[in-house]
N, C-alpha and C positions, 0 to 999 in steps of 0.2 A: 645558457641552454646547452645541453649535450650536443656536440657537433655532429655526431653520427645520426642522432635522431633528427636533427635539422636537415641533413642531407637526404635521409630516407623520406622525410616528409615532402621535400621538394620534388623528388622523383614520383612519389605517390600522387601529388597534386597534378603533375603532368599527365599521368595515366587517367585520372578521373576527369580532367579537363577534356580529354578526347571523347568522353561520353557526355560532355555537356554539363558536368557537375563541378561546382566551385567548392573546394574543400574549406576555404576560408569562410564562405557563407554558411556552410554546414556547421563549422565550429562556433561561429557567432550565434547561430540559432541554438545549438546545444547548451551553450553557456547560460542561456536564459531559461532553461527548463529545469525546474526543481523537482526532486523526488521528496516524498514525505517518508522520513525514516521512522520506523515503528519502534517505540521504546521497549516493547515487550520481548524482543529478542535478547535483551540484556539481562533479564532476570527470570526467564522461563514462564512468563505470564502470571507471576505470583502477585505483584502489586504490593502496596504498603498499608492496606487496611488493618491487618493484624499479622502476627508472626505465624508461620506454618500454614498459610492459606493453601487449601487444596483445590486443584482445578476440577471443574465439572461443567457439563453442558456441551459434550461432544468435542472437547479440546484435550489433546494429549501431547505432552512434551516428552520426547525420549532422550536419554542420555543424562549423565550426571558429572560432567567435567567440572573441575575446580574453577573458581574465579567468578562465580555468579554474583551479580550486584545485590548487596544486602540492604541497601538504603537508597533513597532518592539521590543523595549526594554522590554515591558511588556510581549509580546509573548515569547521572549527568556527566561525570568524569569520563565514563566509558563512551558515551555518545560523542563527547568532544574529541576523543581519540579517533573514533571511527570517522567522524566528519572531516577531521584533518587530513584524511587519506583519500578523500573524494574530491575530484575536480568540480568546480561550480559551487553554487550556493543552494542549500537545501532546507527542508522543513523538518520538524519533529512531530510525530503523531503519538498522542497520549490516549490511554484508556482511563476511565473514571476511577479505577482502583489505584491509580498512581499518585493520588493527591497526598498532602501532608495531613495525616489523621492523628498525629501525636497529641496535639492540644485539644482538638475537637473530634472526638470519636463518634461522629454522627453516622447514622445509617444512610444507605444510598438515596432514600427519598428525602433526605435532608442535606445532601451534598450542596456545596456552594463554592463560589469563587475564592472564598477565604482558604479553602483547602489547596488552592493552586497558585497562591501568591508567589511561592518560591520558584515555581516553574516559569512564571511570567518574568520575574526579576532576572532569572538565568537567561531566558530567551532574549531579553533586551540587551543584556551584556554580550551575548554571543551573536547578536544581530540575526536572530532566527525567527521564523514564524511557526505557529503551533496549530495543529489540527487535533480533533478530539473524537472520542467514541464513548457512548454510553456503555456500561458494562452490565449485561443482563445474563450473567452466568456466574458460577462459583459463589453462590449465596443460598442460604436456607430457603428463601422464597422463590428459588428457581429449581429446587430439587424434584418437584413434581413433573418436570419436563416442559412446563408451560409458564410463560411470563405474561407478555402482552396479549396472548391469545387464551389465557386461562379462563375457565368458566366460573372460577371463584372471583367475584367482583372485588374483594379486598386485595387479592393478589394482583389483579389487573391494575387497580388504582395505585398501588404501591409503585409498580413499574412505570406507569404513565407519569407519575410525579417525578420519578428518577430521570426519565428522558427529558421531561420539560426543563428540569434544573440543568441537565447536561447541555441542552441547547443554549441556555442562558450563559453558561460558562464558556461554551464555544464562541458565542457572539462577543463575549467580553474579550476573549483572545483576539478575535478579529479587529475589534474596535481599538484595543490597547496597542496592538502590535502593527496596525496599519495594513493588514492583509486578511481578506475574508477567510475564516477558518472553516475547513470542511468538517462537518459533523456527520459521521456515518453510523447508521443503525443496523445492527445485525443481532438476531436472536436465534437461539438454538431450538426453539419450540418444535416439538414433533413427537412421534411415537416409534418405538422399536418394532412393533408388529402392527397387524391390521388395525385400521381406524374406521369406525362406523359412521362418524359424523364430521367429515373433513370440512364441509360447508360451515358447520357451527363454529369450529375453531377459527376459520378464516373470517367469518362475520365478526367474531370477537376481536380479532387482530385489527380489522378495518375500523371497528369502533374505537379501539385504543389509539390508532394512528390519527383518526379524525380529531380526537381530543388533543393529542400532542401538537399537531400541525395547525390547529385552530388559532394558536398563538403565532401571529405573524411577526417575523423579525427581518429587518432589512438585509437584502442580499449583499450589501456592502460589508456586512460583518460575518455572515454565516452562509455556507452552502450546504444544504441538507441532502443527504444521500441515503438510499435504502439498499440493502444487500441481500441477495437471495442465496439459496443453497439447495443442492440436489438431495443430499443426505448427510448424516453425521453419526457419530457414535451415540447410540441410544435413540436415534431418529432415522433408522435405516429404511423404514417402510413409509414414513410420512413426515414431511417437513411443511409446516404451515406457510412460511414465507418462501414459497417457490418462485422460480423465475417468472412464471406466468402471472402470479399474484402481484409481485412487485413491479413488473413492467406495466401492468394495467394501472396500479395505484400511482406510480410515478408519473405516467403520462397524464392521468386525470388530475393530479394535484400539483403538477409542475415541480416535481422533485427530481433530483439527479439519481440515475441508476448506477449502482456499483456492480461491476463485473469482477468477481474473484476468479483467478485462473485455476484454482483448485476446487471450485464449487460446482463443477459440472461432471458429466460422465468422463471417465479417463480418456476416451478417444474423441472427446468433443473439444474443439478449439473455440475460445472466445473471440478470436480474431475475426471470424465470419460474422459475429454479432455486432461488431462495432459500426459498420456502415448502416446496418438496419436501424440501430438505435439513433445514430446521428442524423438519419433522415427525418426523425421526428423531434429530437432534442438537441440543444446546443452543446451541452456538456455531458461528460461521462467520467465516472471514477473507476480507475482500474487498480485492483489489488494484484500486484505482481507477486506471484507465488509459484510453487512447483509441486504438483501432486505426483506421487509415485504409487500407482495402483489405487490410491484413494486420496482424499484431501489431507495429505500428510504434511503439508507446509514445509517441504524441503527448501534448502537454500536455493535462491534463484541462480540460474546459470545463463550464459550466453548461448542459448540453445535455439532450435528452430521455433519452438512455441513462443518464446519471448521475442524473438526477431519478427515473427509474423504479426504479433500484436502491435509492436512499434511501427511496422510497415503500414498496417491498416490505419493507424492513427495519422501517420504522415500522409498517406494517400487520400485521406478524407479531409486534409487541411485542418486537422484538429489538434495540432501540437500546442496551441494556446488555450484550448477549451477542454482538453483531456487532462485529468489529474492522475499522476502516477504515485501510488503509495505502496510501499513494501509490506508484505504480510506473511511472515514465516517465523518459525522458532526451532532452533536446533541446539540442544544442550550437550551434544556428543562431541562437538569441536569448539575451538576457541570462539567465544561469542562475538568478540569484536571482529574477528576474522570473518565470521558468518555475515555480519552486517556489510563489511566492505566487499566481500565476494559478490553478494547479491546486488548491492547498489551499483558497483562498477559494471556488473553484467547487464543491469537494466540500462545504464547510460550507454554502454557499448551497443546495445540493441537499438537504441534511439539514434545513435550516430550512424549505424549501419543503414538504417532507414533513410536518414538525411542524405547519405551518399548514393542513394539509389536514383538512377535517371528515370524517374517516374514518368515524365512526359514522353520519353522515348518508348517506354513500355506501353503506355496508353495509345500512342500513335500507331504502333505496330498492331495492337489489339483492334483498334477501330478500323484499320485497313484490312483486317482479316488475316494478317501475317502472324499467325500463332507460332510458326516456327521461330521467327526472329524474337518474339516475346520470350519464348522458352529458352532460346539460346543465350540471350542477354542475361536472363535471370541466372543461368548456370555460370556464365563467365564472371558475373559479379562476385561469386563465391571465392574466386582466386585473386581478386583485386587486393592491393596492399592496404587493406583497412587498418591493420595493426599499427602501421607507421603514422597514420593520421591520429589514432587514439593516443599513442605515446607522445606525439607532439602536443596534443591538447593537455595532457597531464603536466608536461613540462611548462607549458604556457601558464597553467593555473597554479604552479608551484607545489605540486604534489608528486610523490614518487611515480615514475612510469614503469611500464612492464611489470616484472615481478619484484621490483625493489621495495614495494610497500610491505611485503611479507616480513622482512627483517624488523620493520617498525612494530608490527603486531607481536612478533616473538619477543622483542625487547620489553614491550609493555606487559606481556604475560610474565616474564621473568621478574620485573621490578615491581609490578603491582598485583596482578591477578594471583600469582603463586602464594602471596602472603595472606590471602583471604581464606579463613578456615570455615 
Protein backbone atom coordinates (compact mmCIF):
# COMPACT_ATOMS: atom_id res chain seq x y z
CA UNK A 1 0.00 0.00 0.00
CA UNK A 2 1.13 3.55 -0.74
CA UNK A 3 2.91 4.74 2.42
CA UNK A 4 1.64 8.31 2.12
CA UNK A 5 -1.96 7.14 1.86
CA UNK A 6 -1.40 4.89 4.87
CA UNK A 7 -0.04 7.78 6.96
CA UNK A 8 -2.84 10.10 5.89
CA UNK A 9 -5.40 7.47 6.82
CA UNK A 10 -3.89 7.03 10.28
CA UNK A 11 -4.16 10.78 10.91
CA UNK A 12 -7.72 10.84 9.57
CA UNK A 13 -8.67 7.93 11.83
CA UNK A 14 -7.47 9.90 14.85
CA UNK A 15 -9.55 12.92 13.82
CA UNK A 16 -12.70 10.86 13.35
CA UNK A 17 -12.11 8.92 16.58
CA UNK A 18 -12.37 12.22 18.49
CA UNK A 19 -15.93 12.45 17.17
CA UNK A 20 -16.67 8.89 18.24
CA UNK A 21 -16.44 7.49 14.73
CA UNK A 22 -14.49 4.33 13.83
CA UNK A 23 -13.10 4.58 10.31
CA UNK A 24 -12.33 0.84 10.22
CA UNK A 25 -15.96 0.04 11.09
CA UNK A 26 -17.14 2.46 8.40
CA UNK A 27 -14.94 0.82 5.76
CA UNK A 28 -16.04 -2.64 6.81
CA UNK A 29 -19.65 -1.58 6.36
CA UNK A 30 -18.96 0.10 3.01
CA UNK A 31 -17.28 -3.04 1.66
CA UNK A 32 -20.54 -4.94 2.11
CA UNK A 33 -22.70 -2.44 0.21
CA UNK A 34 -23.19 -3.20 -3.49
CA UNK A 35 -24.27 -0.77 -6.16
CA UNK A 36 -26.29 -2.03 -9.12
CA UNK A 37 -24.41 -0.82 -12.20
CA UNK A 38 -26.78 -0.01 -15.09
CA UNK A 39 -25.84 -1.62 -18.39
CA UNK A 40 -27.53 1.08 -20.49
CA UNK A 41 -24.81 3.69 -19.88
CA UNK A 42 -22.54 1.63 -22.15
CA UNK A 43 -24.64 1.75 -25.33
CA UNK A 44 -26.96 4.77 -24.89
CA UNK A 45 -30.05 2.66 -24.10
CA UNK A 46 -30.08 1.07 -27.56
CA UNK A 47 -30.25 -2.59 -26.59
CA UNK A 48 -29.79 -5.52 -28.94
CA UNK A 49 -33.27 -6.34 -30.25
CA UNK A 50 -32.39 -4.97 -33.67
CA UNK A 51 -29.87 -2.65 -35.29
CA UNK A 52 -30.63 1.05 -35.32
CA UNK A 53 -33.18 0.94 -32.50
CA UNK A 54 -34.53 4.42 -31.79
CA UNK A 55 -35.33 5.66 -28.31
CA UNK A 56 -38.85 6.74 -27.47
CA UNK A 57 -40.95 7.13 -24.36
CA UNK A 58 -39.54 10.26 -22.77
CA UNK A 59 -35.91 9.11 -22.93
CA UNK A 60 -33.22 11.14 -24.63
CA UNK A 61 -29.49 10.48 -24.76
CA UNK A 62 -27.34 13.43 -25.77
CA UNK A 63 -23.89 13.24 -27.32
CA UNK A 64 -22.27 10.96 -29.88
CA UNK A 65 -18.80 10.16 -28.61
CA UNK A 66 -17.01 7.26 -30.26
CA UNK A 67 -16.66 3.91 -28.47
CA UNK A 68 -20.29 2.93 -27.94
CA UNK A 69 -20.77 -0.79 -27.28
CA UNK A 70 -22.21 -2.39 -30.45
CA UNK A 71 -22.82 -5.88 -29.09
CA UNK A 72 -23.47 -7.63 -25.80
CA UNK A 73 -19.89 -8.93 -25.77
CA UNK A 74 -18.48 -5.41 -26.12
CA UNK A 75 -20.87 -4.17 -23.44
CA UNK A 76 -19.80 -6.92 -21.05
CA UNK A 77 -16.13 -6.12 -21.69
CA UNK A 78 -16.78 -2.45 -20.94
CA UNK A 79 -18.64 -3.35 -17.75
CA UNK A 80 -15.72 -5.51 -16.66
CA UNK A 81 -13.36 -2.57 -17.14
CA UNK A 82 -15.60 -0.21 -15.19
CA UNK A 83 -16.08 -2.72 -12.36
CA UNK A 84 -12.32 -3.25 -12.13
CA UNK A 85 -11.96 0.41 -11.13
CA UNK A 86 -14.52 0.28 -8.32
CA UNK A 87 -13.73 -0.81 -4.75
CA UNK A 88 -16.06 -3.45 -3.37
CA UNK A 89 -18.25 -6.01 -5.11
CA UNK A 90 -21.21 -4.85 -7.17
CA UNK A 91 -24.19 -5.96 -9.25
CA UNK A 92 -25.23 -5.38 -12.87
CA UNK A 93 -28.66 -4.09 -13.84
CA UNK A 94 -30.15 -5.16 -17.19
CA UNK A 95 -33.11 -3.97 -19.23
CA UNK A 96 -35.13 -6.50 -21.21
CA UNK A 97 -33.83 -5.14 -24.55
CA UNK A 98 -30.31 -6.39 -23.73
CA UNK A 99 -30.95 -10.07 -24.33
CA UNK A 100 -29.52 -12.20 -27.12
CA UNK A 101 -32.09 -11.97 -29.92
CA UNK A 102 -29.82 -13.27 -32.69
CA UNK A 103 -31.17 -16.83 -32.77
CA UNK A 104 -34.64 -16.16 -31.42
CA UNK A 105 -36.11 -12.86 -32.65
CA UNK A 106 -39.14 -13.03 -30.41
CA UNK A 107 -41.20 -9.97 -29.58
CA UNK A 108 -41.30 -8.68 -26.02
CA UNK A 109 -44.40 -10.62 -25.07
CA UNK A 110 -42.45 -13.79 -25.91
CA UNK A 111 -39.20 -12.92 -24.17
CA UNK A 112 -37.71 -15.75 -22.09
CA UNK A 113 -34.70 -16.74 -20.05
CA UNK A 114 -33.22 -18.29 -23.21
CA UNK A 115 -32.50 -14.72 -24.35
CA UNK A 116 -30.33 -14.14 -21.26
CA UNK A 117 -28.29 -17.33 -20.92
CA UNK A 118 -25.16 -15.46 -22.07
CA UNK A 119 -25.61 -12.85 -19.32
CA UNK A 120 -26.03 -15.48 -16.61
CA UNK A 121 -22.95 -17.39 -17.80
CA UNK A 122 -20.97 -14.16 -17.74
CA UNK A 123 -22.30 -13.20 -14.29
CA UNK A 124 -21.28 -16.60 -12.89
CA UNK A 125 -17.79 -16.24 -14.34
CA UNK A 126 -17.43 -12.71 -12.94
CA UNK A 127 -19.08 -13.64 -9.62
CA UNK A 128 -21.73 -10.97 -10.10
CA UNK A 129 -25.44 -10.76 -9.30
CA UNK A 130 -28.01 -9.44 -11.79
CA UNK A 131 -31.01 -7.14 -11.47
CA UNK A 132 -33.62 -6.61 -14.17
CA UNK A 133 -36.11 -4.19 -15.71
CA UNK A 134 -39.01 -4.76 -18.07
CA UNK A 135 -38.68 -2.43 -21.09
CA UNK A 136 -41.93 -0.63 -21.90
CA UNK A 137 -40.57 1.99 -24.29
CA UNK A 138 -38.94 2.17 -27.76
CA UNK A 139 -41.47 -0.22 -29.30
CA UNK A 140 -44.32 0.14 -31.85
CA UNK A 141 -46.82 -0.83 -29.16
CA UNK A 142 -45.70 2.06 -26.93
CA UNK A 143 -45.94 4.79 -29.57
CA UNK A 144 -49.41 5.89 -28.49
CA UNK A 145 -47.92 7.04 -25.19
CA UNK A 146 -49.69 4.30 -23.22
CA UNK A 147 -48.71 0.72 -22.38
CA UNK A 148 -50.04 -0.84 -19.17
CA UNK A 149 -52.54 2.01 -18.85
CA UNK A 150 -53.75 1.90 -22.46
CA UNK A 151 -57.50 1.80 -23.01
CA UNK A 152 -56.81 -0.62 -25.86
CA UNK A 153 -57.14 -4.06 -24.24
CA UNK A 154 -54.85 -5.73 -26.78
CA UNK A 155 -52.06 -3.22 -26.09
CA UNK A 156 -52.49 -3.65 -22.36
CA UNK A 157 -52.46 -7.45 -22.64
CA UNK A 158 -49.25 -7.39 -24.68
CA UNK A 159 -47.42 -5.40 -22.04
CA UNK A 160 -48.86 -7.38 -19.13
CA UNK A 161 -47.46 -10.53 -20.70
CA UNK A 162 -44.09 -8.80 -21.23
CA UNK A 163 -43.79 -7.81 -17.57
CA UNK A 164 -44.89 -11.25 -16.38
CA UNK A 165 -42.14 -12.84 -18.44
CA UNK A 166 -39.60 -10.29 -17.20
CA UNK A 167 -40.46 -11.15 -13.60
CA UNK A 168 -39.87 -14.82 -14.43
CA UNK A 169 -36.46 -13.96 -15.90
CA UNK A 170 -35.58 -11.82 -12.89
CA UNK A 171 -36.55 -14.62 -10.49
CA UNK A 172 -34.42 -17.02 -12.54
CA UNK A 173 -31.48 -14.63 -12.11
CA UNK A 174 -32.05 -14.63 -8.36
CA UNK A 175 -32.40 -18.39 -8.08
CA UNK A 176 -29.46 -19.20 -10.36
CA UNK A 177 -27.04 -16.62 -8.97
CA UNK A 178 -28.00 -16.99 -5.31
CA UNK A 179 -29.17 -13.43 -4.62
CA UNK A 180 -32.68 -12.01 -5.00
CA UNK A 181 -32.87 -9.99 -8.20
CA UNK A 182 -34.50 -6.58 -8.00
CA UNK A 183 -37.08 -6.21 -10.77
CA UNK A 184 -38.06 -2.60 -11.29
CA UNK A 185 -41.11 -1.48 -13.27
CA UNK A 186 -41.20 1.97 -14.86
CA UNK A 187 -43.50 3.08 -17.66
CA UNK A 188 -43.54 6.36 -19.58
CA UNK A 189 -47.34 6.45 -19.92
CA UNK A 190 -48.84 9.92 -19.96
CA UNK A 191 -49.92 12.91 -22.04
CA UNK A 192 -48.15 15.95 -23.39
CA UNK A 193 -51.15 18.23 -22.80
CA UNK A 194 -54.35 18.26 -20.80
CA UNK A 195 -55.97 14.92 -19.91
CA UNK A 196 -59.73 14.65 -19.33
CA UNK A 197 -59.81 11.14 -17.84
CA UNK A 198 -56.86 10.68 -15.49
CA UNK A 199 -58.86 8.29 -13.30
CA UNK A 200 -59.64 6.07 -16.29
CA UNK A 201 -55.98 5.60 -17.20
CA UNK A 202 -55.02 4.97 -13.59
CA UNK A 203 -57.77 2.38 -13.20
CA UNK A 204 -56.40 0.67 -16.31
CA UNK A 205 -52.87 0.70 -14.88
CA UNK A 206 -54.11 -0.72 -11.59
CA UNK A 207 -55.92 -3.48 -13.47
CA UNK A 208 -52.73 -4.36 -15.38
CA UNK A 209 -50.62 -4.35 -12.22
CA UNK A 210 -53.12 -6.57 -10.44
CA UNK A 211 -52.79 -9.14 -13.23
CA UNK A 212 -48.99 -8.93 -13.20
CA UNK A 213 -48.57 -9.29 -9.45
CA UNK A 214 -51.27 -11.93 -9.07
CA UNK A 215 -48.44 -14.32 -9.94
CA UNK A 216 -46.65 -14.82 -6.63
CA UNK A 217 -42.90 -15.47 -6.70
CA UNK A 218 -40.74 -16.09 -3.65
CA UNK A 219 -38.94 -13.05 -2.28
CA UNK A 220 -35.89 -15.33 -2.04
CA UNK A 221 -35.55 -14.90 -5.80
CA UNK A 222 -37.11 -11.55 -6.71
CA UNK A 223 -37.74 -8.15 -5.15
CA UNK A 224 -40.44 -6.24 -7.04
CA UNK A 225 -40.27 -2.46 -7.23
CA UNK A 226 -42.44 0.19 -8.91
CA UNK A 227 -41.08 3.57 -10.01
CA UNK A 228 -42.91 6.87 -10.30
CA UNK A 229 -42.19 10.03 -12.28
CA UNK A 230 -43.34 13.64 -12.16
CA UNK A 231 -43.14 14.27 -15.92
CA UNK A 232 -41.27 13.25 -19.05
CA UNK A 233 -40.75 14.27 -22.65
CA UNK A 234 -44.19 13.80 -24.20
CA UNK A 235 -45.82 13.46 -20.77
CA UNK A 236 -45.32 16.97 -19.45
CA UNK A 237 -48.92 17.45 -18.29
CA UNK A 238 -49.89 14.01 -17.04
CA UNK A 239 -48.04 10.90 -15.91
CA UNK A 240 -50.21 7.91 -15.04
CA UNK A 241 -47.71 6.34 -12.62
CA UNK A 242 -47.30 9.29 -10.27
CA UNK A 243 -45.67 9.17 -6.84
CA UNK A 244 -49.06 9.18 -5.14
CA UNK A 245 -50.33 6.35 -7.33
CA UNK A 246 -47.34 4.06 -6.81
CA UNK A 247 -46.95 4.84 -3.11
CA UNK A 248 -50.56 3.78 -2.59
CA UNK A 249 -50.20 0.69 -4.77
CA UNK A 250 -46.87 -0.39 -3.24
CA UNK A 251 -48.17 -0.08 0.33
CA UNK A 252 -51.36 -1.95 -0.45
CA UNK A 253 -49.62 -4.76 -2.32
CA UNK A 254 -46.38 -5.08 -0.33
CA UNK A 255 -44.13 -3.94 -3.17
CA UNK A 256 -40.93 -1.95 -2.95
CA UNK A 257 -41.07 1.71 -3.94
CA UNK A 258 -38.39 3.07 -6.25
CA UNK A 259 -37.29 6.68 -5.76
CA UNK A 260 -35.42 8.07 -8.76
CA UNK A 261 -33.45 11.22 -7.90
CA UNK A 262 -34.37 12.80 -11.22
CA UNK A 263 -38.08 11.99 -11.22
CA UNK A 264 -39.30 14.82 -9.05
CA UNK A 265 -39.47 18.60 -9.17
CA UNK A 266 -35.96 20.05 -9.69
CA UNK A 267 -36.02 21.65 -6.23
CA UNK A 268 -37.43 18.56 -4.52
CA UNK A 269 -35.04 16.22 -2.71
CA UNK A 270 -35.87 12.55 -2.32
CA UNK A 271 -33.79 12.50 0.88
CA UNK A 272 -36.77 13.79 2.87
CA UNK A 273 -38.99 11.02 1.50
CA UNK A 274 -36.81 8.15 2.72
CA UNK A 275 -37.75 8.31 6.40
CA UNK A 276 -41.43 8.64 5.49
CA UNK A 277 -41.34 5.53 3.31
CA UNK A 278 -39.26 3.47 5.74
CA UNK A 279 -41.76 4.22 8.49
CA UNK A 280 -44.17 1.95 6.61
CA UNK A 281 -41.90 -0.26 4.46
CA UNK A 282 -38.78 -2.29 5.19
CA UNK A 283 -37.02 -1.75 1.86
CA UNK A 284 -36.60 0.99 -0.71
CA UNK A 285 -34.96 1.12 -4.15
CA UNK A 286 -33.02 4.29 -4.90
CA UNK A 287 -32.11 5.21 -8.46
CA UNK A 288 -29.03 7.36 -8.06
CA UNK A 289 -29.16 9.94 -10.83
CA UNK A 290 -28.71 13.68 -11.38
CA UNK A 291 -31.19 15.94 -13.03
CA UNK A 292 -30.16 19.34 -14.35
CA UNK A 293 -33.32 21.46 -14.68
CA UNK A 294 -35.22 18.32 -15.73
CA UNK A 295 -34.86 14.54 -15.57
CA UNK A 296 -31.75 14.69 -17.72
CA UNK A 297 -29.94 11.70 -16.17
CA UNK A 298 -26.59 13.43 -15.84
CA UNK A 299 -23.63 11.50 -14.42
CA UNK A 300 -23.88 11.23 -10.64
CA UNK A 301 -21.53 13.46 -8.63
CA UNK A 302 -20.34 13.57 -5.04
CA UNK A 303 -22.69 16.49 -4.45
CA UNK A 304 -25.05 17.62 -1.72
CA UNK A 305 -28.08 15.83 -3.18
CA UNK A 306 -26.31 12.46 -3.30
CA UNK A 307 -24.75 12.92 0.13
CA UNK A 308 -28.12 13.82 1.66
CA UNK A 309 -29.75 10.68 0.27
CA UNK A 310 -26.96 8.46 1.64
CA UNK A 311 -27.11 10.25 5.00
CA UNK A 312 -30.84 9.64 5.32
CA UNK A 313 -30.43 5.96 4.50
CA UNK A 314 -27.74 5.67 7.18
CA UNK A 315 -29.70 7.66 9.76
CA UNK A 316 -32.66 5.35 9.21
CA UNK A 317 -30.46 2.27 9.80
CA UNK A 318 -31.41 1.14 6.31
CA UNK A 319 -28.06 0.48 4.66
CA UNK A 320 -28.93 -3.23 4.54
CA UNK A 321 -32.50 -2.72 3.29
CA UNK A 322 -31.99 0.13 0.82
CA UNK A 323 -30.92 -0.83 -2.70
CA UNK A 324 -28.71 1.62 -4.60
CA UNK A 325 -28.93 1.41 -8.41
CA UNK A 326 -27.30 3.84 -10.83
CA UNK A 327 -29.51 5.30 -13.56
CA UNK A 328 -28.08 7.82 -16.01
CA UNK A 329 -26.72 7.90 -19.56
CA UNK A 330 -24.23 10.31 -21.09
CA UNK A 331 -22.93 9.84 -24.62
CA UNK A 332 -20.94 13.08 -24.63
CA UNK A 333 -18.02 11.71 -22.59
CA UNK A 334 -16.15 8.43 -22.30
CA UNK A 335 -18.88 5.97 -21.32
CA UNK A 336 -16.68 3.83 -19.07
CA UNK A 337 -15.51 7.00 -17.37
CA UNK A 338 -19.12 8.03 -16.83
CA UNK A 339 -19.84 4.71 -15.11
CA UNK A 340 -16.83 5.04 -12.82
CA UNK A 341 -17.36 8.72 -11.93
CA UNK A 342 -20.97 8.04 -10.94
CA UNK A 343 -20.33 4.80 -9.07
CA UNK A 344 -17.40 6.16 -7.11
CA UNK A 345 -19.43 9.29 -6.29
CA UNK A 346 -22.24 7.14 -4.93
CA UNK A 347 -19.77 5.10 -2.86
CA UNK A 348 -18.12 8.26 -1.56
CA UNK A 349 -21.52 9.57 -0.51
CA UNK A 350 -22.25 6.38 1.40
CA UNK A 351 -18.82 6.52 3.09
CA UNK A 352 -19.38 10.18 3.98
CA UNK A 353 -22.61 9.14 5.68
CA UNK A 354 -20.91 6.26 7.51
CA UNK A 355 -18.33 8.69 8.89
CA UNK A 356 -21.01 10.97 10.31
CA UNK A 357 -21.29 10.97 14.14
CA UNK A 358 -25.05 10.49 13.88
CA UNK A 359 -25.56 9.67 17.55
CA UNK A 360 -23.88 12.96 18.55
CA UNK A 361 -26.12 14.90 16.17
CA UNK A 362 -29.23 13.19 17.49
CA UNK A 363 -28.16 13.77 21.10
CA UNK A 364 -27.70 17.48 20.43
CA UNK A 365 -31.05 17.61 18.65
CA UNK A 366 -32.95 15.86 21.41
CA UNK A 367 -31.47 18.17 24.05
CA UNK A 368 -32.53 21.18 22.02
CA UNK A 369 -28.93 22.18 21.29
CA UNK A 370 -29.50 23.07 17.65
CA UNK A 371 -26.39 25.25 17.64
CA UNK A 372 -24.17 22.24 18.30
CA UNK A 373 -26.02 20.12 15.75
CA UNK A 374 -25.47 22.75 13.05
CA UNK A 375 -21.89 23.47 14.09
CA UNK A 376 -20.93 19.78 13.99
CA UNK A 377 -22.57 19.36 10.60
CA UNK A 378 -20.49 22.23 9.23
CA UNK A 379 -17.20 21.04 10.77
CA UNK A 380 -17.70 17.59 9.22
CA UNK A 381 -17.33 19.15 5.78
CA UNK A 382 -13.67 19.93 6.51
CA UNK A 383 -12.81 16.51 7.94
CA UNK A 384 -10.16 14.44 6.05
CA UNK A 385 -12.74 12.25 4.31
CA UNK A 386 -10.59 11.86 1.18
CA UNK A 387 -7.82 10.13 3.13
CA UNK A 388 -10.26 7.46 4.27
CA UNK A 389 -11.62 6.99 0.74
CA UNK A 390 -8.14 6.61 -0.78
CA UNK A 391 -7.22 4.05 1.88
CA UNK A 392 -10.35 2.05 1.05
CA UNK A 393 -9.45 2.02 -2.65
CA UNK A 394 -5.91 0.85 -1.88
CA UNK A 395 -7.30 -1.82 0.46
CA UNK A 396 -9.54 -3.09 -2.32
CA UNK A 397 -6.77 -3.14 -4.91
CA UNK A 398 -8.18 -0.43 -7.20
CA UNK A 399 -6.60 2.91 -8.15
CA UNK A 400 -6.97 5.63 -5.52
CA UNK A 401 -7.51 9.36 -5.99
CA UNK A 402 -7.25 10.33 -9.67
CA UNK A 403 -5.08 7.37 -10.72
CA UNK A 404 -8.04 5.51 -12.25
CA UNK A 405 -8.35 8.17 -14.98
CA UNK A 406 -5.21 6.83 -16.71
CA UNK A 407 -6.79 3.37 -16.87
CA UNK A 408 -9.86 4.71 -18.67
CA UNK A 409 -7.75 6.75 -21.08
CA UNK A 410 -5.65 3.69 -21.94
CA UNK A 411 -8.79 1.57 -22.52
CA UNK A 412 -10.14 4.29 -24.79
CA UNK A 413 -6.92 4.33 -26.81
CA UNK A 414 -6.58 0.55 -27.08
CA UNK A 415 -10.24 -0.50 -27.36
CA UNK A 416 -12.86 2.22 -27.78
CA UNK A 417 -11.04 4.23 -30.47
CA UNK A 418 -11.04 1.18 -32.74
CA UNK A 419 -14.86 0.91 -32.77
CA UNK A 420 -16.34 2.50 -35.87
